[in-house]
CHARMM internal coordinates of N, CA and C (Angstrom, degrees):
IC EDIT
DIST 1 N 1 CA 1.4487
DIST 1 CA 1 C 1.5278
ANGL 1 N 1 CA 1 C 111.50
DIST 1 C 2 N 1.3568
ANGL 1 CA 1 C 2 N 118.61
DIHE 1 N 1 CA 1 C 2 N -42.13
DIST 2 N 2 CA 1.4563
ANGL 1 C 2 N 2 CA 121.24
DIHE 1 CA 1 C 2 N 2 CA 179.92
DIST 2 CA 2 C 1.5243
ANGL 2 N 2 CA 2 C 110.68
DIHE 1 C 2 N 2 CA 2 C -66.94
DIST 2 C 3 N 1.3230
ANGL 2 CA 2 C 3 N 117.63
DIHE 2 N 2 CA 2 C 3 N -39.42
DIST 3 N 3 CA 1.4629
ANGL 2 C 3 N 3 CA 120.80
DIHE 2 CA 2 C 3 N 3 CA 178.84
DIST 3 CA 3 C 1.5247
ANGL 3 N 3 CA 3 C 110.25
DIHE 2 C 3 N 3 CA 3 C -63.63
DIST 3 C 4 N 1.3046
ANGL 3 CA 3 C 4 N 117.54
DIHE 3 N 3 CA 3 C 4 N -39.05
DIST 4 N 4 CA 1.4620
ANGL 3 C 4 N 4 CA 120.68
DIHE 3 CA 3 C 4 N 4 CA 178.64
DIST 4 CA 4 C 1.5253
ANGL 4 N 4 CA 4 C 110.40
DIHE 3 C 4 N 4 CA 4 C -63.02
DIST 4 C 5 N 1.3391
ANGL 4 CA 4 C 5 N 117.03
DIHE 4 N 4 CA 4 C 5 N -39.19
DIST 5 N 5 CA 1.4583
ANGL 4 C 5 N 5 CA 121.14
DIHE 4 CA 4 C 5 N 5 CA 177.30
DIST 5 CA 5 C 1.5250
ANGL 5 N 5 CA 5 C 110.93
DIHE 4 C 5 N 5 CA 5 C -63.11
DIST 5 C 6 N 1.3430
ANGL 5 CA 5 C 6 N 117.50
DIHE 5 N 5 CA 5 C 6 N -39.54
DIST 6 N 6 CA 1.4648
ANGL 5 C 6 N 6 CA 121.29
DIHE 5 CA 5 C 6 N 6 CA -178.89
DIST 6 CA 6 C 1.5239
ANGL 6 N 6 CA 6 C 112.56
DIHE 5 C 6 N 6 CA 6 C -64.39
DIST 6 C 7 N 1.3154
ANGL 6 CA 6 C 7 N 117.90
DIHE 6 N 6 CA 6 C 7 N -25.35
DIST 7 N 7 CA 1.4729
ANGL 6 C 7 N 7 CA 119.80
DIHE 6 CA 6 C 7 N 7 CA 177.19
DIST 7 CA 7 C 1.5279
ANGL 7 N 7 CA 7 C 111.18
DIHE 6 C 7 N 7 CA 7 C -68.96
DIST 7 C 8 N 1.3210
ANGL 7 CA 7 C 8 N 117.27
DIHE 7 N 7 CA 7 C 8 N -15.95
DIST 8 N 8 CA 1.4654
ANGL 7 C 8 N 8 CA 121.45
DIHE 7 CA 7 C 8 N 8 CA -179.76
DIST 8 CA 8 C 1.5295
ANGL 8 N 8 CA 8 C 112.68
DIHE 7 C 8 N 8 CA 8 C -90.07
DIST 8 C 9 N 1.3336
ANGL 8 CA 8 C 9 N 117.46
DIHE 8 N 8 CA 8 C 9 N -13.60
DIST 9 N 9 CA 1.4620
ANGL 8 C 9 N 9 CA 121.73
DIHE 8 CA 8 C 9 N 9 CA -177.29
DIST 9 CA 9 C 1.5243
ANGL 9 N 9 CA 9 C 109.72
DIHE 8 C 9 N 9 CA 9 C -80.26
DIST 9 C 10 N 1.3226
ANGL 9 CA 9 C 10 N 115.80
DIHE 9 N 9 CA 9 C 10 N 125.03
DIST 10 N 10 CA 1.4637
ANGL 9 C 10 N 10 CA 121.75
DIHE 9 CA 9 C 10 N 10 CA 178.36
DIST 10 CA 10 C 1.5184
ANGL 10 N 10 CA 10 C 108.69
DIHE 9 C 10 N 10 CA 10 C -132.02
DIST 10 C 11 N 1.3207
ANGL 10 CA 10 C 11 N 116.05
DIHE 10 N 10 CA 10 C 11 N 122.31
DIST 11 N 11 CA 1.4606
ANGL 10 C 11 N 11 CA 121.97
DIHE 10 CA 10 C 11 N 11 CA 177.01
DIST 11 CA 11 C 1.5174
ANGL 11 N 11 CA 11 C 107.47
DIHE 10 C 11 N 11 CA 11 C -153.96
DIST 11 C 12 N 1.3173
ANGL 11 CA 11 C 12 N 117.75
DIHE 11 N 11 CA 11 C 12 N 146.68
DIST 12 N 12 CA 1.4627
ANGL 11 C 12 N 12 CA 120.40
DIHE 11 CA 11 C 12 N 12 CA -175.50
DIST 12 CA 12 C 1.5206
ANGL 12 N 12 CA 12 C 112.90
DIHE 11 C 12 N 12 CA 12 C -66.76
DIST 12 C 13 N 1.3327
ANGL 12 CA 12 C 13 N 118.33
DIHE 12 N 12 CA 12 C 13 N -19.78
DIST 13 N 13 CA 1.4624
ANGL 12 C 13 N 13 CA 121.27
DIHE 12 CA 12 C 13 N 13 CA -179.63
DIST 13 CA 13 C 1.5259
ANGL 13 N 13 CA 13 C 113.01
DIHE 12 C 13 N 13 CA 13 C -102.13
DIST 13 C 14 N 1.3092
ANGL 13 CA 13 C 14 N 117.26
DIHE 13 N 13 CA 13 C 14 N 7.59
DIST 14 N 14 CA 1.4632
ANGL 13 C 14 N 14 CA 121.38
DIHE 13 CA 13 C 14 N 14 CA -178.83
DIST 14 CA 14 C 1.5305
ANGL 14 N 14 CA 14 C 108.97
DIHE 13 C 14 N 14 CA 14 C -122.63
DIST 14 C 15 N 1.3248
ANGL 14 CA 14 C 15 N 115.72
DIHE 14 N 14 CA 14 C 15 N 133.27
DIST 15 N 15 CA 1.4694
ANGL 14 C 15 N 15 CA 120.34
DIHE 14 CA 14 C 15 N 15 CA 177.74
DIST 15 CA 15 C 1.5202
ANGL 15 N 15 CA 15 C 108.69
DIHE 14 C 15 N 15 CA 15 C -66.90
DIST 15 C 16 N 1.3107
ANGL 15 CA 15 C 16 N 115.24
DIHE 15 N 15 CA 15 C 16 N 135.71
DIST 16 N 16 CA 1.4687
ANGL 15 C 16 N 16 CA 121.41
DIHE 15 CA 15 C 16 N 16 CA -178.31
DIST 16 CA 16 C 1.5262
ANGL 16 N 16 CA 16 C 110.75
DIHE 15 C 16 N 16 CA 16 C -77.07
DIST 16 C 17 N 1.3164
ANGL 16 CA 16 C 17 N 116.07
DIHE 16 N 16 CA 16 C 17 N 129.11
DIST 17 N 17 CA 1.4659
ANGL 16 C 17 N 17 CA 121.76
DIHE 16 CA 16 C 17 N 17 CA 175.14
DIST 17 CA 17 C 1.5238
ANGL 17 N 17 CA 17 C 107.74
DIHE 16 C 17 N 17 CA 17 C -85.33
DIST 17 C 18 N 1.3207
ANGL 17 CA 17 C 18 N 116.16
DIHE 17 N 17 CA 17 C 18 N 112.28
DIST 18 N 18 CA 1.4628
ANGL 17 C 18 N 18 CA 121.77
DIHE 17 CA 17 C 18 N 18 CA -176.68
DIST 18 CA 18 C 1.5251
ANGL 18 N 18 CA 18 C 111.11
DIHE 17 C 18 N 18 CA 18 C -74.92
DIST 18 C 19 N 1.3209
ANGL 18 CA 18 C 19 N 116.46
DIHE 18 N 18 CA 18 C 19 N -41.31
DIST 19 N 19 CA 1.4630
ANGL 18 C 19 N 19 CA 119.85
DIHE 18 CA 18 C 19 N 19 CA -178.58
DIST 19 CA 19 C 1.5121
ANGL 19 N 19 CA 19 C 111.07
DIHE 18 C 19 N 19 CA 19 C -173.81
DIST 19 C 20 N 1.3095
ANGL 19 CA 19 C 20 N 114.96
DIHE 19 N 19 CA 19 C 20 N -174.65
DIST 20 N 20 CA 1.4568
ANGL 19 C 20 N 20 CA 120.31
DIHE 19 CA 19 C 20 N 20 CA -178.98
DIST 20 CA 20 C 1.5189
ANGL 20 N 20 CA 20 C 109.62
DIHE 19 C 20 N 20 CA 20 C -153.49
DIST 20 C 21 N 1.3327
ANGL 20 CA 20 C 21 N 115.25
DIHE 20 N 20 CA 20 C 21 N 161.57
DIST 21 N 21 CA 1.4533
ANGL 20 C 21 N 21 CA 121.78
DIHE 20 CA 20 C 21 N 21 CA 176.54
DIST 21 CA 21 C 1.5240
ANGL 21 N 21 CA 21 C 107.68
DIHE 20 C 21 N 21 CA 21 C -129.00
DIST 21 C 22 N 1.3117
ANGL 21 CA 21 C 22 N 116.28
DIHE 21 N 21 CA 21 C 22 N 128.85
DIST 22 N 22 CA 1.4616
ANGL 21 C 22 N 22 CA 121.29
DIHE 21 CA 21 C 22 N 22 CA 178.33
DIST 22 CA 22 C 1.5215
ANGL 22 N 22 CA 22 C 108.10
DIHE 21 C 22 N 22 CA 22 C -141.71
DIST 22 C 23 N 1.3371
ANGL 22 CA 22 C 23 N 114.65
DIHE 22 N 22 CA 22 C 23 N 70.34
DIST 23 N 23 CA 1.4541
ANGL 22 C 23 N 23 CA 120.93
DIHE 22 CA 22 C 23 N 23 CA -178.53
DIST 23 CA 23 C 1.5214
ANGL 23 N 23 CA 23 C 109.59
DIHE 22 C 23 N 23 CA 23 C -120.62
DIST 23 C 24 N 1.3097
ANGL 23 CA 23 C 24 N 116.81
DIHE 23 N 23 CA 23 C 24 N 107.00
DIST 24 N 24 CA 1.4650
ANGL 23 C 24 N 24 CA 120.67
DIHE 23 CA 23 C 24 N 24 CA 179.54
DIST 24 CA 24 C 1.5118
ANGL 24 N 24 CA 24 C 111.21
DIHE 23 C 24 N 24 CA 24 C 62.21
DIST 24 C 25 N 1.3358
ANGL 24 CA 24 C 25 N 116.31
DIHE 24 N 24 CA 24 C 25 N -123.78
DIST 25 N 25 CA 1.4563
ANGL 24 C 25 N 25 CA 121.35
DIHE 24 CA 24 C 25 N 25 CA 178.80
DIST 25 CA 25 C 1.5285
ANGL 25 N 25 CA 25 C 112.37
DIHE 24 C 25 N 25 CA 25 C -82.81
DIST 25 C 26 N 1.3191
ANGL 25 CA 25 C 26 N 118.25
DIHE 25 N 25 CA 25 C 26 N -12.21
DIST 26 N 26 CA 1.4646
ANGL 25 C 26 N 26 CA 122.07
DIHE 25 CA 25 C 26 N 26 CA -178.40
DIST 26 CA 26 C 1.5199
ANGL 26 N 26 CA 26 C 110.10
DIHE 25 C 26 N 26 CA 26 C -85.43
DIST 26 C 27 N 1.3348
ANGL 26 CA 26 C 27 N 115.25
DIHE 26 N 26 CA 26 C 27 N 115.24
DIST 27 N 27 CA 1.4597
ANGL 26 C 27 N 27 CA 121.21
DIHE 26 CA 26 C 27 N 27 CA 177.49
DIST 27 CA 27 C 1.5141
ANGL 27 N 27 CA 27 C 108.19
DIHE 26 C 27 N 27 CA 27 C -133.21
DIST 27 C 28 N 1.3308
ANGL 27 CA 27 C 28 N 117.25
DIHE 27 N 27 CA 27 C 28 N 129.61
DIST 28 N 28 CA 1.4611
ANGL 27 C 28 N 28 CA 120.90
DIHE 27 CA 27 C 28 N 28 CA -178.48
DIST 28 CA 28 C 1.5250
ANGL 28 N 28 CA 28 C 109.86
DIHE 27 C 28 N 28 CA 28 C -155.44
DIST 28 C 29 N 1.3212
ANGL 28 CA 28 C 29 N 114.72
DIHE 28 N 28 CA 28 C 29 N 149.18
DIST 29 N 29 CA 1.4614
ANGL 28 C 29 N 29 CA 122.27
DIHE 28 CA 28 C 29 N 29 CA 172.10
DIST 29 CA 29 C 1.5196
ANGL 29 N 29 CA 29 C 106.85
DIHE 28 C 29 N 29 CA 29 C -113.64
DIST 29 C 30 N 1.3229
ANGL 29 CA 29 C 30 N 117.54
DIHE 29 N 29 CA 29 C 30 N 135.30
DIST 30 N 30 CA 1.4581
ANGL 29 C 30 N 30 CA 122.18
DIHE 29 CA 29 C 30 N 30 CA -178.61
DIST 30 CA 30 C 1.5213
ANGL 30 N 30 CA 30 C 108.01
DIHE 29 C 30 N 30 CA 30 C -115.42
DIST 30 C 31 N 1.3393
ANGL 30 CA 30 C 31 N 114.52
DIHE 30 N 30 CA 30 C 31 N 114.49
DIST 31 N 31 CA 1.4608
ANGL 30 C 31 N 31 CA 120.94
DIHE 30 CA 30 C 31 N 31 CA -178.49
DIST 31 CA 31 C 1.5175
ANGL 31 N 31 CA 31 C 110.62
DIHE 30 C 31 N 31 CA 31 C -103.69
DIST 31 C 32 N 1.3454
ANGL 31 CA 31 C 32 N 116.21
DIHE 31 N 31 CA 31 C 32 N 163.60
DIST 32 N 32 CA 1.4493
ANGL 31 C 32 N 32 CA 121.21
DIHE 31 CA 31 C 32 N 32 CA 177.77
DIST 32 CA 32 C 1.5244
ANGL 32 N 32 CA 32 C 110.21
DIHE 31 C 32 N 32 CA 32 C -64.30
DIST 32 C 33 N 1.3228
ANGL 32 CA 32 C 33 N 116.03
DIHE 32 N 32 CA 32 C 33 N 155.09
DIST 33 N 33 CA 1.4646
ANGL 32 C 33 N 33 CA 122.28
DIHE 32 CA 32 C 33 N 33 CA 178.22
DIST 33 CA 33 C 1.5260
ANGL 33 N 33 CA 33 C 109.09
DIHE 32 C 33 N 33 CA 33 C -77.73
DIST 33 C 34 N 1.3254
ANGL 33 CA 33 C 34 N 116.54
DIHE 33 N 33 CA 33 C 34 N 133.20
DIST 34 N 34 CA 1.4635
ANGL 33 C 34 N 34 CA 121.58
DIHE 33 CA 33 C 34 N 34 CA 178.39
DIST 34 CA 34 C 1.5258
ANGL 34 N 34 CA 34 C 108.77
DIHE 33 C 34 N 34 CA 34 C -104.28
DIST 34 C 35 N 1.3122
ANGL 34 CA 34 C 35 N 116.73
DIHE 34 N 34 CA 34 C 35 N 103.10
DIST 35 N 35 CA 1.4634
ANGL 34 C 35 N 35 CA 121.06
DIHE 34 CA 34 C 35 N 35 CA -174.35
DIST 35 CA 35 C 1.5245
ANGL 35 N 35 CA 35 C 113.20
DIHE 34 C 35 N 35 CA 35 C -67.30
DIST 35 C 36 N 1.3291
ANGL 35 CA 35 C 36 N 118.32
DIHE 35 N 35 CA 35 C 36 N -23.46
DIST 36 N 36 CA 1.4661
ANGL 35 C 36 N 36 CA 121.03
DIHE 35 CA 35 C 36 N 36 CA -179.48
DIST 36 CA 36 C 1.5219
ANGL 36 N 36 CA 36 C 111.87
DIHE 35 C 36 N 36 CA 36 C -97.01
DIST 36 C 37 N 1.3099
ANGL 36 CA 36 C 37 N 118.44
DIHE 36 N 36 CA 36 C 37 N 12.60
DIST 37 N 37 CA 1.4596
ANGL 36 C 37 N 37 CA 121.66
DIHE 36 CA 36 C 37 N 37 CA -179.74
DIST 37 CA 37 C 1.5203
ANGL 37 N 37 CA 37 C 111.44
DIHE 36 C 37 N 37 CA 37 C 92.18
DIST 37 C 38 N 1.3090
ANGL 37 CA 37 C 38 N 114.96
DIHE 37 N 37 CA 37 C 38 N 173.79
DIST 38 N 38 CA 1.4566
ANGL 37 C 38 N 38 CA 119.01
DIHE 37 CA 37 C 38 N 38 CA -178.35
DIST 38 CA 38 C 1.5272
ANGL 38 N 38 CA 38 C 110.98
DIHE 37 C 38 N 38 CA 38 C -88.56
DIST 38 C 39 N 1.3217
ANGL 38 CA 38 C 39 N 116.66
DIHE 38 N 38 CA 38 C 39 N 176.83
DIST 39 N 39 CA 1.4519
ANGL 38 C 39 N 39 CA 122.00
DIHE 38 CA 38 C 39 N 39 CA -176.69
DIST 39 CA 39 C 1.5266
ANGL 39 N 39 CA 39 C 111.37
DIHE 38 C 39 N 39 CA 39 C -62.00
DIST 39 C 40 N 1.3176
ANGL 39 CA 39 C 40 N 117.20
DIHE 39 N 39 CA 39 C 40 N -39.81
DIST 40 N 40 CA 1.4591
ANGL 39 C 40 N 40 CA 120.28
DIHE 39 CA 39 C 40 N 40 CA 179.68
DIST 40 CA 40 C 1.5290
ANGL 40 N 40 CA 40 C 110.91
DIHE 39 C 40 N 40 CA 40 C -60.59
DIST 40 C 41 N 1.3223
ANGL 40 CA 40 C 41 N 117.26
DIHE 40 N 40 CA 40 C 41 N -42.84
DIST 41 N 41 CA 1.4603
ANGL 40 C 41 N 41 CA 120.96
DIHE 40 CA 40 C 41 N 41 CA 178.60
DIST 41 CA 41 C 1.5249
ANGL 41 N 41 CA 41 C 111.09
DIHE 40 C 41 N 41 CA 41 C -65.09
DIST 41 C 42 N 1.3155
ANGL 41 CA 41 C 42 N 117.08
DIHE 41 N 41 CA 41 C 42 N -41.23
DIST 42 N 42 CA 1.4682
ANGL 41 C 42 N 42 CA 121.24
DIHE 41 CA 41 C 42 N 42 CA 179.22
DIST 42 CA 42 C 1.5239
ANGL 42 N 42 CA 42 C 111.18
DIHE 41 C 42 N 42 CA 42 C -64.25
DIST 42 C 43 N 1.3412
ANGL 42 CA 42 C 43 N 117.01
DIHE 42 N 42 CA 42 C 43 N -45.77
DIST 43 N 43 CA 1.4595
ANGL 42 C 43 N 43 CA 120.84
DIHE 42 CA 42 C 43 N 43 CA -178.90
DIST 43 CA 43 C 1.5150
ANGL 43 N 43 CA 43 C 111.56
DIHE 42 C 43 N 43 CA 43 C -68.78
DIST 43 C 44 N 1.3211
ANGL 43 CA 43 C 44 N 117.67
DIHE 43 N 43 CA 43 C 44 N -37.46
DIST 44 N 44 CA 1.4508
ANGL 43 C 44 N 44 CA 119.80
DIHE 43 CA 43 C 44 N 44 CA -178.92
DIST 44 CA 44 C 1.5245
ANGL 44 N 44 CA 44 C 110.04
DIHE 43 C 44 N 44 CA 44 C -65.26
DIST 44 C 45 N 1.3102
ANGL 44 CA 44 C 45 N 118.39
DIHE 44 N 44 CA 44 C 45 N -38.85
DIST 45 N 45 CA 1.4631
ANGL 44 C 45 N 45 CA 121.40
DIHE 44 CA 44 C 45 N 45 CA 175.87
DIST 45 CA 45 C 1.5180
ANGL 45 N 45 CA 45 C 111.54
DIHE 44 C 45 N 45 CA 45 C -65.65
DIST 45 C 46 N 1.3211
ANGL 45 CA 45 C 46 N 117.08
DIHE 45 N 45 CA 45 C 46 N -41.28
DIST 46 N 46 CA 1.4572
ANGL 45 C 46 N 46 CA 122.12
DIHE 45 CA 45 C 46 N 46 CA 179.31
DIST 46 CA 46 C 1.5210
ANGL 46 N 46 CA 46 C 110.67
DIHE 45 C 46 N 46 CA 46 C -65.92
DIST 46 C 47 N 1.3320
ANGL 46 CA 46 C 47 N 117.16
DIHE 46 N 46 CA 46 C 47 N -44.41
DIST 47 N 47 CA 1.4619
ANGL 46 C 47 N 47 CA 120.62
DIHE 46 CA 46 C 47 N 47 CA -179.69
DIST 47 CA 47 C 1.5241
ANGL 47 N 47 CA 47 C 111.52
DIHE 46 C 47 N 47 CA 47 C -65.27
DIST 47 C 48 N 1.3198
ANGL 47 CA 47 C 48 N 117.65
DIHE 47 N 47 CA 47 C 48 N -37.21
DIST 48 N 48 CA 1.4672
ANGL 47 C 48 N 48 CA 121.03
DIHE 47 CA 47 C 48 N 48 CA 176.75
DIST 48 CA 48 C 1.5241
ANGL 48 N 48 CA 48 C 110.23
DIHE 47 C 48 N 48 CA 48 C -62.44
DIST 48 C 49 N 1.3242
ANGL 48 CA 48 C 49 N 116.30
DIHE 48 N 48 CA 48 C 49 N -42.86
DIST 49 N 49 CA 1.4625
ANGL 48 C 49 N 49 CA 120.98
DIHE 48 CA 48 C 49 N 49 CA 179.54
DIST 49 CA 49 C 1.5293
ANGL 49 N 49 CA 49 C 110.67
DIHE 48 C 49 N 49 CA 49 C -64.30
DIST 49 C 50 N 1.3340
ANGL 49 CA 49 C 50 N 117.75
DIHE 49 N 49 CA 49 C 50 N -44.88
DIST 50 N 50 CA 1.4675
ANGL 49 C 50 N 50 CA 121.72
DIHE 49 CA 49 C 50 N 50 CA 179.19
DIST 50 CA 50 C 1.5269
ANGL 50 N 50 CA 50 C 110.25
DIHE 49 C 50 N 50 CA 50 C -61.41
DIST 50 C 51 N 1.3273
ANGL 50 CA 50 C 51 N 117.53
DIHE 50 N 50 CA 50 C 51 N -42.52
DIST 51 N 51 CA 1.4549
ANGL 50 C 51 N 51 CA 121.50
DIHE 50 CA 50 C 51 N 51 CA 178.69
DIST 51 CA 51 C 1.5261
ANGL 51 N 51 CA 51 C 110.33
DIHE 50 C 51 N 51 CA 51 C -61.59
DIST 51 C 52 N 1.3391
ANGL 51 CA 51 C 52 N 117.09
DIHE 51 N 51 CA 51 C 52 N -44.13
DIST 52 N 52 CA 1.4613
ANGL 51 C 52 N 52 CA 122.36
DIHE 51 CA 51 C 52 N 52 CA 179.06
DIST 52 CA 52 C 1.5322
ANGL 52 N 52 CA 52 C 110.59
DIHE 51 C 52 N 52 CA 52 C -59.79
DIST 52 C 53 N 1.3214
ANGL 52 CA 52 C 53 N 117.46
DIHE 52 N 52 CA 52 C 53 N -44.26
DIST 53 N 53 CA 1.4660
ANGL 52 C 53 N 53 CA 121.88
DIHE 52 CA 52 C 53 N 53 CA 179.75
DIST 53 CA 53 C 1.5214
ANGL 53 N 53 CA 53 C 110.51
DIHE 52 C 53 N 53 CA 53 C -65.29
DIST 53 C 54 N 1.3328
ANGL 53 CA 53 C 54 N 117.48
DIHE 53 N 53 CA 53 C 54 N -44.16
DIST 54 N 54 CA 1.4671
ANGL 53 C 54 N 54 CA 120.69
DIHE 53 CA 53 C 54 N 54 CA -179.68
DIST 54 CA 54 C 1.5244
ANGL 54 N 54 CA 54 C 112.22
DIHE 53 C 54 N 54 CA 54 C -64.32
DIST 54 C 55 N 1.3148
ANGL 54 CA 54 C 55 N 117.70
DIHE 54 N 54 CA 54 C 55 N -40.70
DIST 55 N 55 CA 1.4671
ANGL 54 C 55 N 55 CA 120.51
DIHE 54 CA 54 C 55 N 55 CA 178.30
DIST 55 CA 55 C 1.5254
ANGL 55 N 55 CA 55 C 109.60
DIHE 54 C 55 N 55 CA 55 C -61.48
DIST 55 C 56 N 1.3157
ANGL 55 CA 55 C 56 N 117.21
DIHE 55 N 55 CA 55 C 56 N -44.72
DIST 56 N 56 CA 1.4665
ANGL 55 C 56 N 56 CA 120.97
DIHE 55 CA 55 C 56 N 56 CA 177.77
DIST 56 CA 56 C 1.5151
ANGL 56 N 56 CA 56 C 111.76
DIHE 55 C 56 N 56 CA 56 C -61.87
DIST 56 C 57 N 1.3164
ANGL 56 CA 56 C 57 N 117.25
DIHE 56 N 56 CA 56 C 57 N -42.11
DIST 57 N 57 CA 1.4683
ANGL 56 C 57 N 57 CA 121.76
DIHE 56 CA 56 C 57 N 57 CA 179.51
DIST 57 CA 57 C 1.5197
ANGL 57 N 57 CA 57 C 110.84
DIHE 56 C 57 N 57 CA 57 C -62.05
DIST 57 C 58 N 1.3274
ANGL 57 CA 57 C 58 N 116.70
DIHE 57 N 57 CA 57 C 58 N -48.25
DIST 58 N 58 CA 1.4593
ANGL 57 C 58 N 58 CA 119.69
DIHE 57 CA 57 C 58 N 58 CA -177.73
DIST 58 CA 58 C 1.5335
ANGL 58 N 58 CA 58 C 112.10
DIHE 57 C 58 N 58 CA 58 C -69.01
DIST 58 C 59 N 1.3164
ANGL 58 CA 58 C 59 N 118.11
DIHE 58 N 58 CA 58 C 59 N -31.99
DIST 59 N 59 CA 1.4669
ANGL 58 C 59 N 59 CA 120.34
DIHE 58 CA 58 C 59 N 59 CA 174.84
DIST 59 CA 59 C 1.5299
ANGL 59 N 59 CA 59 C 110.54
DIHE 58 C 59 N 59 CA 59 C -64.62
DIST 59 C 60 N 1.3312
ANGL 59 CA 59 C 60 N 117.26
DIHE 59 N 59 CA 59 C 60 N -41.88
DIST 60 N 60 CA 1.4687
ANGL 59 C 60 N 60 CA 120.65
DIHE 59 CA 59 C 60 N 60 CA 177.88
DIST 60 CA 60 C 1.5226
ANGL 60 N 60 CA 60 C 110.92
DIHE 59 C 60 N 60 CA 60 C -67.47
DIST 60 C 61 N 1.3215
ANGL 60 CA 60 C 61 N 116.88
DIHE 60 N 60 CA 60 C 61 N -39.40
DIST 61 N 61 CA 1.4617
ANGL 60 C 61 N 61 CA 121.79
DIHE 60 CA 60 C 61 N 61 CA 177.90
DIST 61 CA 61 C 1.5283
ANGL 61 N 61 CA 61 C 110.20
DIHE 60 C 61 N 61 CA 61 C -61.84
DIST 61 C 62 N 1.3153
ANGL 61 CA 61 C 62 N 116.64
DIHE 61 N 61 CA 61 C 62 N -41.01
DIST 62 N 62 CA 1.4652
ANGL 61 C 62 N 62 CA 121.76
DIHE 61 CA 61 C 62 N 62 CA 178.89
DIST 62 CA 62 C 1.5305
ANGL 62 N 62 CA 62 C 110.21
DIHE 61 C 62 N 62 CA 62 C -63.63
DIST 62 C 63 N 1.3264
ANGL 62 CA 62 C 63 N 116.79
DIHE 62 N 62 CA 62 C 63 N -41.72
DIST 63 N 63 CA 1.4663
ANGL 62 C 63 N 63 CA 120.79
DIHE 62 CA 62 C 63 N 63 CA 178.47
DIST 63 CA 63 C 1.5214
ANGL 63 N 63 CA 63 C 110.49
DIHE 62 C 63 N 63 CA 63 C -63.81
DIST 63 C 64 N 1.3215
ANGL 63 CA 63 C 64 N 118.73
DIHE 63 N 63 CA 63 C 64 N -42.96
DIST 64 N 64 CA 1.4642
ANGL 63 C 64 N 64 CA 122.89
DIHE 63 CA 63 C 64 N 64 CA -179.58
DIST 64 CA 64 C 1.5280
ANGL 64 N 64 CA 64 C 109.56
DIHE 63 C 64 N 64 CA 64 C -63.14
DIST 64 C 65 N 1.3237
ANGL 64 CA 64 C 65 N 118.04
DIHE 64 N 64 CA 64 C 65 N -42.18
DIST 65 N 65 CA 1.4572
ANGL 64 C 65 N 65 CA 121.45
DIHE 64 CA 64 C 65 N 65 CA -179.72
DIST 65 CA 65 C 1.5214
ANGL 65 N 65 CA 65 C 110.97
DIHE 64 C 65 N 65 CA 65 C -67.04
DIST 65 C 66 N 1.3277
ANGL 65 CA 65 C 66 N 118.96
DIHE 65 N 65 CA 65 C 66 N -33.05
DIST 66 N 66 CA 1.4548
ANGL 65 C 66 N 66 CA 122.12
DIHE 65 CA 65 C 66 N 66 CA 178.64
DIST 66 CA 66 C 1.5314
ANGL 66 N 66 CA 66 C 111.61
DIHE 65 C 66 N 66 CA 66 C -71.37
DIST 66 C 67 N 1.3521
ANGL 66 CA 66 C 67 N 117.64
DIHE 66 N 66 CA 66 C 67 N -27.11
DIST 67 N 67 CA 1.4704
ANGL 66 C 67 N 67 CA 121.30
DIHE 66 CA 66 C 67 N 67 CA 179.83
DIST 67 CA 67 C 1.5209
ANGL 67 N 67 CA 67 C 111.25
DIHE 66 C 67 N 67 CA 67 C -75.83
DIST 67 C 68 N 1.3337
ANGL 67 CA 67 C 68 N 117.24
DIHE 67 N 67 CA 67 C 68 N -32.24
DIST 68 N 68 CA 1.4685
ANGL 67 C 68 N 68 CA 121.99
DIHE 67 CA 67 C 68 N 68 CA -173.42
DIST 68 CA 68 C 1.4642
ANGL 68 N 68 CA 68 C 112.15
DIHE 67 C 68 N 68 CA 68 C -78.50
END
COOR INIT
IC SEED 1 N 1 CA 1 C
IC BUILD
């Protein structure tokens, strides 16, 4: 019953639940395909980029402090 309710939820920030299976021992949730990857992949790329920018910033800051 709860899975059926989730198929009715639509929001741009929530993955759409396409369907579900609840037959005997077989239980599964079927979500829409995410062509740009999942949230973990998106965040890991973003965090890598932020780390790269911060390392560059602190290296430049260190150089400026050594000049003064």
